VMD Tcl script that draws the C-alpha trace (Angstrom):
set ca {
  {85.66 109.11 -135.75}
  {82.40 110.20 -134.14}
  {82.65 112.57 -131.17}
  {80.16 112.38 -128.37}
  {78.54 115.63 -127.31}
  {76.83 114.37 -124.17}
  {79.05 116.30 -121.77}
  {78.85 119.73 -123.37}
  {77.19 121.96 -120.81}
  {74.99 124.08 -123.07}
  {73.46 120.87 -124.44}
  {73.25 118.90 -121.18}
  {70.76 120.72 -118.97}
  {70.63 118.18 -116.11}
  {74.42 118.30 -115.73}
  {74.47 122.10 -115.91}
  {71.63 122.26 -113.38}
  {73.62 120.08 -110.97}
  {76.74 122.22 -111.37}
  {74.82 125.47 -110.95}
  {73.24 124.26 -107.72}
  {76.73 123.50 -106.37}
  {78.44 126.71 -107.52}
  {76.14 129.23 -109.19}
  {78.74 132.00 -109.54}
  {81.10 129.84 -111.59}
  {78.43 128.90 -114.12}
  {76.75 132.28 -114.54}
  {77.87 132.65 -118.16}
  {76.50 129.21 -119.10}
  {73.26 130.04 -117.30}
  {72.93 133.31 -119.22}
  {73.44 131.42 -122.47}
  {70.56 129.08 -121.55}
  {68.45 132.02 -120.39}
  {68.91 133.72 -123.76}
  {68.03 130.44 -125.48}
  {64.90 130.26 -123.32}
  {63.87 133.80 -124.29}
  {64.36 133.02 -127.99}
  {62.40 129.78 -127.65}
  {59.53 131.71 -126.02}
  {59.44 134.08 -129.00}
  {59.17 131.15 -131.41}
  {56.61 129.44 -129.16}
  {54.39 132.55 -129.24}
  {53.97 132.04 -132.99}
  {52.51 128.53 -132.57}
  {51.44 127.97 -128.95}
  {49.32 124.95 -129.86}
  {52.33 122.90 -131.00}
  {54.34 120.61 -128.70}
  {57.80 121.96 -127.91}
  {60.16 119.62 -126.03}
  {62.94 122.22 -125.97}
  {60.66 124.70 -124.23}
  {59.55 122.03 -121.74}
  {63.16 121.27 -120.84}
  {64.18 124.93 -120.57}
  {61.19 125.89 -118.41}
  {61.93 123.14 -115.90}
  {65.64 123.99 -115.96}
  {64.88 127.65 -115.20}
  {62.48 126.67 -112.41}
  {65.06 124.34 -110.86}
  {67.83 126.97 -110.76}
  {65.65 130.02 -110.06}
  {66.81 130.35 -106.46}
  {70.44 130.51 -107.66}
  {69.83 133.54 -109.90}
  {66.95 135.48 -108.33}
  {67.79 138.78 -110.06}
  {68.01 137.26 -113.54}
  {64.84 135.19 -113.09}
  {62.82 137.79 -111.22}
  {60.25 138.02 -114.04}
  {60.25 134.31 -114.90}
  {57.19 133.33 -112.78}
  {55.13 136.20 -114.17}
  {56.23 135.30 -117.69}
  {54.87 131.76 -117.25}
  {51.65 133.10 -115.73}
  {51.19 135.48 -118.66}
  {51.76 132.70 -121.18}
  {49.23 130.45 -119.45}
  {46.65 133.23 -119.31}
  {47.21 134.38 -122.87}
  {47.22 130.95 -124.55}
  {45.03 129.10 -122.06}
  {42.65 127.53 -124.55}
  {45.15 126.56 -127.26}
  {48.20 125.37 -125.32}
  {49.50 121.89 -125.92}
  {48.56 119.83 -122.85}
  {52.17 118.82 -122.10}
  {53.37 122.41 -122.21}
  {50.47 123.52 -120.01}
  {51.38 120.84 -117.47}
  {55.07 121.80 -117.59}
  {54.23 125.46 -116.96}
  {52.03 124.47 -114.01}
  {54.70 122.17 -112.55}
  {57.31 124.90 -112.88}
  {55.03 127.40 -111.13}
  {54.35 124.95 -108.30}
  {58.10 124.39 -107.94}
  {58.65 128.16 -107.81}
  {55.91 128.44 -105.19}
  {57.56 125.72 -103.10}
  {60.80 127.73 -103.22}
  {58.92 130.86 -102.07}
  {59.64 132.62 -105.36}
  {55.94 133.02 -106.13}
  {53.11 134.17 -103.89}
  {50.46 131.53 -103.17}
  {47.67 133.94 -104.10}
  {49.15 134.47 -107.58}
  {49.23 130.73 -108.16}
  {45.70 130.15 -106.87}
  {44.27 132.96 -108.99}
  {45.93 131.51 -112.07}
  {44.77 127.97 -111.42}
  {41.20 129.06 -110.78}
  {41.22 131.05 -114.00}
  {42.49 128.15 -116.12}
  {39.99 125.72 -114.60}
  {37.34 127.51 -116.63}
  {38.99 126.24 -119.81}
  {36.56 124.86 -122.44}
  {35.86 121.17 -121.97}
  {36.90 120.18 -125.49}
  {40.55 120.90 -124.64}
  {40.44 118.22 -121.95}
  {38.75 115.66 -124.20}
  {41.88 115.43 -126.34}
  {43.97 114.12 -123.44}
  {44.74 110.43 -124.07}
  {44.36 108.01 -121.20}
  {41.84 110.00 -119.21}
  {39.93 107.85 -116.72}
  {36.55 109.06 -117.94}
  {37.26 107.72 -121.44}
  {37.31 104.14 -120.24}
  {34.19 103.83 -118.13}
  {31.47 104.54 -120.66}
  {31.78 101.41 -122.81}
  {32.06 99.21 -119.73}
  {28.72 100.48 -118.43}
  {27.09 100.25 -121.86}
  {28.05 96.58 -122.22}
  {26.67 95.61 -118.81}
  {23.20 97.05 -119.36}
}
mol new
graphics top color blue
foreach p $ca { graphics top sphere $p radius 0.5 }
foreach p [lrange $ca 0 end-1] q [lrange $ca 1 end] { graphics top cylinder $p $q radius 0.2 }
display resetview
């Protein structure tokens, strides 16, 4: 008989996130387990920052969502994301870069990050080489050129 594992908290981040927001103290141990998993995933990510990593995406957003529940434990989390973006700016997978930025904006909206820190970071990553943006599928500027060429 096959057992379903959908309700196990360490595996089900949305459910754990919901429970933590309702009663953070009761789920501190489960949070710490996910936090350790996040730290280990970051170490692996540092070896290949150009590769997509769905687990890291999920964990980053989970940490950002529950950051106000565990401010002491996640005190360095915003700076950790900023450091990763600055360090691997030109090689980051586009989805991971976007996830990091979304998480930082969420942290800013919860007043867990100073607006000046976020603005400085965003202005620094705007100077990214153009070729990194050209790999993004579905960009609006990819569609217009052939249309104009055909009409002339």
